[in-house]
ChimeraX commands (.cxc) that place a marker at each C-alpha (Angstrom):
marker #1 position 150.24,125.60,81.23 radius 0.5
marker #1 position 146.67,124.30,81.24 radius 0.5
marker #1 position 143.74,124.85,78.89 radius 0.5
marker #1 position 140.83,126.04,81.04 radius 0.5
marker #1 position 137.12,126.46,80.32 radius 0.5
marker #1 position 135.19,128.94,82.47 radius 0.5
marker #1 position 131.47,128.38,83.05 radius 0.5
marker #1 position 129.46,131.13,84.74 radius 0.5
marker #1 position 126.29,132.99,83.80 radius 0.5
marker #1 position 127.81,136.31,84.95 radius 0.5
marker #1 position 130.15,137.95,82.43 radius 0.5
marker #1 position 132.02,139.88,85.17 radius 0.5
marker #1 position 132.73,136.58,86.96 radius 0.5
marker #1 position 134.07,134.96,83.77 radius 0.5
marker #1 position 136.27,138.03,83.24 radius 0.5
marker #1 position 137.59,137.95,86.83 radius 0.5
marker #1 position 138.39,134.24,86.64 radius 0.5
marker #1 position 140.00,134.68,83.20 radius 0.5
marker #1 position 142.21,137.51,84.41 radius 0.5
marker #1 position 143.46,135.51,87.41 radius 0.5
marker #1 position 144.07,132.34,85.39 radius 0.5
marker #1 position 145.73,134.14,82.47 radius 0.5
marker #1 position 148.12,135.79,84.95 radius 0.5
marker #1 position 149.24,132.25,85.89 radius 0.5
marker #1 position 150.01,131.48,82.26 radius 0.5
marker #1 position 146.93,129.35,81.59 radius 0.5
marker #1 position 145.00,129.48,78.32 radius 0.5
marker #1 position 141.26,130.14,78.41 radius 0.5
marker #1 position 140.15,127.74,75.68 radius 0.5
marker #1 position 136.39,128.28,76.10 radius 0.5
marker #1 position 133.74,130.13,78.08 radius 0.5
marker #1 position 130.12,129.19,78.63 radius 0.5
marker #1 position 127.25,131.10,80.23 radius 0.5
marker #1 position 124.96,128.12,80.87 radius 0.5
marker #1 position 125.17,124.40,81.56 radius 0.5
marker #1 position 124.04,123.19,78.13 radius 0.5
marker #1 position 126.65,125.36,76.41 radius 0.5
marker #1 position 129.26,124.12,78.93 radius 0.5
marker #1 position 128.69,120.47,78.00 radius 0.5
marker #1 position 128.81,121.24,74.26 radius 0.5
marker #1 position 131.97,123.36,74.55 radius 0.5
marker #1 position 133.67,120.80,76.80 radius 0.5
marker #1 position 133.30,118.19,74.07 radius 0.5
marker #1 position 134.81,120.44,71.39 radius 0.5
marker #1 position 137.51,122.28,73.37 radius 0.5
marker #1 position 138.68,119.38,75.60 radius 0.5
marker #1 position 140.01,121.58,78.43 radius 0.5
marker #1 position 142.43,120.40,81.10 radius 0.5
marker #1 position 140.22,121.97,83.78 radius 0.5
marker #1 position 136.75,123.53,84.07 radius 0.5
marker #1 position 135.61,126.16,86.55 radius 0.5
marker #1 position 131.87,125.50,86.99 radius 0.5
marker #1 position 129.24,127.72,88.54 radius 0.5
marker #1 position 126.55,125.64,90.26 radius 0.5
marker #1 position 123.60,128.02,90.04 radius 0.5
marker #1 position 122.89,129.15,86.49 radius 0.5
marker #1 position 119.72,129.66,84.49 radius 0.5
marker #1 position 118.22,126.33,83.47 radius 0.5
marker #1 position 118.69,125.47,79.83 radius 0.5
marker #1 position 116.72,122.42,78.76 radius 0.5
marker #1 position 116.61,121.21,82.39 radius 0.5
marker #1 position 120.40,121.29,82.81 radius 0.5
marker #1 position 122.00,123.21,85.70 radius 0.5
marker #1 position 125.56,123.26,87.02 radius 0.5
marker #1 position 125.17,119.89,88.76 radius 0.5
marker #1 position 123.65,118.43,85.58 radius 0.5
marker #1 position 126.59,119.78,83.60 radius 0.5
marker #1 position 129.03,118.10,86.01 radius 0.5
marker #1 position 127.18,114.79,85.50 radius 0.5
marker #1 position 127.20,115.11,81.70 radius 0.5
marker #1 position 130.86,116.13,81.49 radius 0.5
marker #1 position 131.96,113.29,83.79 radius 0.5
marker #1 position 129.83,110.86,81.76 radius 0.5
marker #1 position 131.61,112.06,78.58 radius 0.5
marker #1 position 135.06,112.20,80.24 radius 0.5
marker #1 position 135.46,110.38,83.57 radius 0.5
marker #1 position 138.89,112.03,83.99 radius 0.5
marker #1 position 137.50,115.59,83.75 radius 0.5
marker #1 position 138.87,118.06,86.28 radius 0.5
marker #1 position 136.04,120.31,87.47 radius 0.5
marker #1 position 136.40,123.07,90.06 radius 0.5
marker #1 position 133.09,124.33,91.41 radius 0.5
marker #1 position 132.97,128.11,91.84 radius 0.5
marker #1 position 129.70,129.34,93.25 radius 0.5
marker #1 position 128.11,131.74,95.70 radius 0.5
marker #1 position 125.91,128.89,96.76 radius 0.5
marker #1 position 127.78,127.10,99.51 radius 0.5
marker #1 position 124.97,124.80,100.56 radius 0.5
marker #1 position 126.72,121.68,101.74 radius 0.5
marker #1 position 124.37,119.04,100.21 radius 0.5
marker #1 position 124.77,120.45,96.69 radius 0.5
marker #1 position 128.55,120.75,97.01 radius 0.5
marker #1 position 128.78,117.22,98.43 radius 0.5
marker #1 position 126.64,115.90,95.54 radius 0.5
marker #1 position 128.87,117.60,92.94 radius 0.5
marker #1 position 132.03,116.25,94.59 radius 0.5
marker #1 position 130.44,112.78,94.72 radius 0.5
marker #1 position 129.72,113.08,91.00 radius 0.5
marker #1 position 133.36,113.83,90.26 radius 0.5
marker #1 position 134.09,117.53,90.85 radius 0.5
marker #1 position 137.56,117.94,92.36 radius 0.5
marker #1 position 137.08,120.94,94.69 radius 0.5
marker #1 position 134.89,123.91,95.58 radius 0.5
marker #1 position 135.54,127.64,95.94 radius 0.5
marker #1 position 132.94,130.02,97.30 radius 0.5
marker #1 position 132.25,133.40,95.68 radius 0.5
marker #1 position 133.54,136.00,95.94 radius 0.5
marker #1 position 136.66,134.15,94.84 radius 0.5
marker #1 position 140.05,135.18,96.13 radius 0.5
marker #1 position 142.39,135.21,93.11 radius 0.5
marker #1 position 145.33,133.70,95.01 radius 0.5
marker #1 position 143.17,130.92,96.43 radius 0.5
marker #1 position 141.84,130.24,92.90 radius 0.5
marker #1 position 145.37,129.96,91.50 radius 0.5
marker #1 position 146.48,127.68,94.35 radius 0.5
marker #1 position 143.42,125.43,94.00 radius 0.5
marker #1 position 143.88,125.13,90.23 radius 0.5
marker #1 position 147.57,124.26,90.73 radius 0.5
marker #1 position 146.61,121.56,93.24 radius 0.5
marker #1 position 143.94,120.02,91.03 radius 0.5
marker #1 position 146.23,119.94,88.00 radius 0.5
marker #1 position 149.10,118.45,90.01 radius 0.5
marker #1 position 147.08,115.81,91.88 radius 0.5
marker #1 position 144.53,114.55,89.40 radius 0.5
marker link #1:1,2 radius 0.2
marker link #1:2,3 radius 0.2
marker link #1:3,4 radius 0.2
marker link #1:4,5 radius 0.2
marker link #1:5,6 radius 0.2
marker link #1:6,7 radius 0.2
marker link #1:7,8 radius 0.2
marker link #1:8,9 radius 0.2
marker link #1:9,10 radius 0.2
marker link #1:10,11 radius 0.2
marker link #1:11,12 radius 0.2
marker link #1:12,13 radius 0.2
marker link #1:13,14 radius 0.2
marker link #1:14,15 radius 0.2
marker link #1:15,16 radius 0.2
marker link #1:16,17 radius 0.2
marker link #1:17,18 radius 0.2
marker link #1:18,19 radius 0.2
marker link #1:19,20 radius 0.2
marker link #1:20,21 radius 0.2
marker link #1:21,22 radius 0.2
marker link #1:22,23 radius 0.2
marker link #1:23,24 radius 0.2
marker link #1:24,25 radius 0.2
marker link #1:25,26 radius 0.2
marker link #1:26,27 radius 0.2
marker link #1:27,28 radius 0.2
marker link #1:28,29 radius 0.2
marker link #1:29,30 radius 0.2
marker link #1:30,31 radius 0.2
marker link #1:31,32 radius 0.2
marker link #1:32,33 radius 0.2
marker link #1:33,34 radius 0.2
marker link #1:34,35 radius 0.2
marker link #1:35,36 radius 0.2
marker link #1:36,37 radius 0.2
marker link #1:37,38 radius 0.2
marker link #1:38,39 radius 0.2
marker link #1:39,40 radius 0.2
marker link #1:40,41 radius 0.2
marker link #1:41,42 radius 0.2
marker link #1:42,43 radius 0.2
marker link #1:43,44 radius 0.2
marker link #1:44,45 radius 0.2
marker link #1:45,46 radius 0.2
marker link #1:46,47 radius 0.2
marker link #1:47,48 radius 0.2
marker link #1:48,49 radius 0.2
marker link #1:49,50 radius 0.2
marker link #1:50,51 radius 0.2
marker link #1:51,52 radius 0.2
marker link #1:52,53 radius 0.2
marker link #1:53,54 radius 0.2
marker link #1:54,55 radius 0.2
marker link #1:55,56 radius 0.2
marker link #1:56,57 radius 0.2
marker link #1:57,58 radius 0.2
marker link #1:58,59 radius 0.2
marker link #1:59,60 radius 0.2
marker link #1:60,61 radius 0.2
marker link #1:61,62 radius 0.2
marker link #1:62,63 radius 0.2
marker link #1:63,64 radius 0.2
marker link #1:64,65 radius 0.2
marker link #1:65,66 radius 0.2
marker link #1:66,67 radius 0.2
marker link #1:67,68 radius 0.2
marker link #1:68,69 radius 0.2
marker link #1:69,70 radius 0.2
marker link #1:70,71 radius 0.2
marker link #1:71,72 radius 0.2
marker link #1:72,73 radius 0.2
marker link #1:73,74 radius 0.2
marker link #1:74,75 radius 0.2
marker link #1:75,76 radius 0.2
marker link #1:76,77 radius 0.2
marker link #1:77,78 radius 0.2
marker link #1:78,79 radius 0.2
marker link #1:79,80 radius 0.2
marker link #1:80,81 radius 0.2
marker link #1:81,82 radius 0.2
marker link #1:82,83 radius 0.2
marker link #1:83,84 radius 0.2
marker link #1:84,85 radius 0.2
marker link #1:85,86 radius 0.2
marker link #1:86,87 radius 0.2
marker link #1:87,88 radius 0.2
marker link #1:88,89 radius 0.2
marker link #1:89,90 radius 0.2
marker link #1:90,91 radius 0.2
marker link #1:91,92 radius 0.2
marker link #1:92,93 radius 0.2
marker link #1:93,94 radius 0.2
marker link #1:94,95 radius 0.2
marker link #1:95,96 radius 0.2
marker link #1:96,97 radius 0.2
marker link #1:97,98 radius 0.2
marker link #1:98,99 radius 0.2
marker link #1:99,100 radius 0.2
marker link #1:100,101 radius 0.2
marker link #1:101,102 radius 0.2
marker link #1:102,103 radius 0.2
marker link #1:103,104 radius 0.2
marker link #1:104,105 radius 0.2
marker link #1:105,106 radius 0.2
marker link #1:106,107 radius 0.2
marker link #1:107,108 radius 0.2
marker link #1:108,109 radius 0.2
marker link #1:109,110 radius 0.2
marker link #1:110,111 radius 0.2
marker link #1:111,112 radius 0.2
marker link #1:112,113 radius 0.2
marker link #1:113,114 radius 0.2
marker link #1:114,115 radius 0.2
marker link #1:115,116 radius 0.2
marker link #1:116,117 radius 0.2
marker link #1:117,118 radius 0.2
marker link #1:118,119 radius 0.2
marker link #1:119,120 radius 0.2
marker link #1:120,121 radius 0.2
marker link #1:121,122 radius 0.2
marker link #1:122,123 radius 0.2
marker link #1:123,124 radius 0.2
view
């Protein structure tokens, strides 16, 4: 299955996403708790897909949207799934415009997560 990196500042959220994705047979190749760490770990772990929280503590002026920009700049083929409690349309639209593939709102339904990941991996 796919190598997936999970990016979220909340440990419980990373654990929930990991559990759901591992149950589908995916490998969690990296986790990050902030945007700067996400960009660094993306470059070293080269995941097939990233789940990306939008709202995280700022680290050197980089937030979730900034991380999407940096990852897409490094790898234009990156598959990024936004997972965030913040469902403000302009931010989601901006992230999709930058290259994110889809968006799930928290709290995340595990079955919807699995289905969305399957779709992104199959269609990108």
